[in-house]
N, C-alpha and C positions, 0 to 999 in steps of 0.2 A: 219613375220613379220606382224599388224593387219593394214588396210589400211588407214588413214586417214581419218576422215570425212567429207572436202573441201573436200578434192581430192576422194574420194567417190561418193560425188551432182554432184560433175566435168562431173565422169564416165557414170555418170545411165540421166542425160540431153543429152552429146554424147549419148549416145545410146538411148532414143528417140526419140532426133534430124533424127536417120539411122536406121531407121529402116525396108528400105527396101518394105513398102508400102507406097505410098508417102501419103495420109491419116490416117495411124499410124507417119505417120513424121509431119505432120500439126497442128493434136488431142495432140502427144505426146509429143511431141518437146512443144508445148506455153506451153501444161499442166509444163511442166518440169522447163520451164526454166521459170516464173512468178509465180512457188508457191513451187517447191523443196524443200528449205529454211524454209518452217510452215509447214514441217509434221516433225512428232514424228518418236525418233528410230521404233518403231514396225509398220507406215505406214511408213516410209523407203524402210523397209526391206518387206514387202510387194511388194513395187510396186517392185523393184528388182528382186519379182521373179513375179510381171506380165509381168515383160521385157523377160523375156523367153516363154514364152509362145507363141504360133502361132500367126503371125499379123492375118489371118483374123481368129481368133479366140476372142483376144483383139477386131479387129473392130465390131466382128458384135458383142461383149456381150454394149461395148461401144451405140451402135444405138439401142438395144434395138431386132437384130435381132437370140438372143439369149440365151438360160440361163445363168446367169454365175453364178460361181464357189463360195461360202458361206466364200472361204476367202478373195477373188476380191469385195466383191461388197462394201465394204468404201468407198475402191481405188478405184473403176469404177463411187463410188456417186460424189464425191470430182471431181471424171475426168468431167464425166459428165454434172456439175453447174458450170467449170467455161465455157460446150461452151455455157453454153443460160447467158451469162454474157456478 
């Protein structure tokens, strides 16, 4: 059975807030809480794939310490843009 869209959003918010690395808990948790409902299906699927990645890599991509894989460039850009607000 396919996951309901509303349940997927709630799950992704929870996963964003409970990363295991405090910096990512804050960055991704805030992003997801405020923006997850605004993502289209492609962005949502990419964000879900991002959450599978290693926390250290995610943090380095967001902070500019490491090159961002092309599949995550757009979603990381969205995350970073919310940090500047």
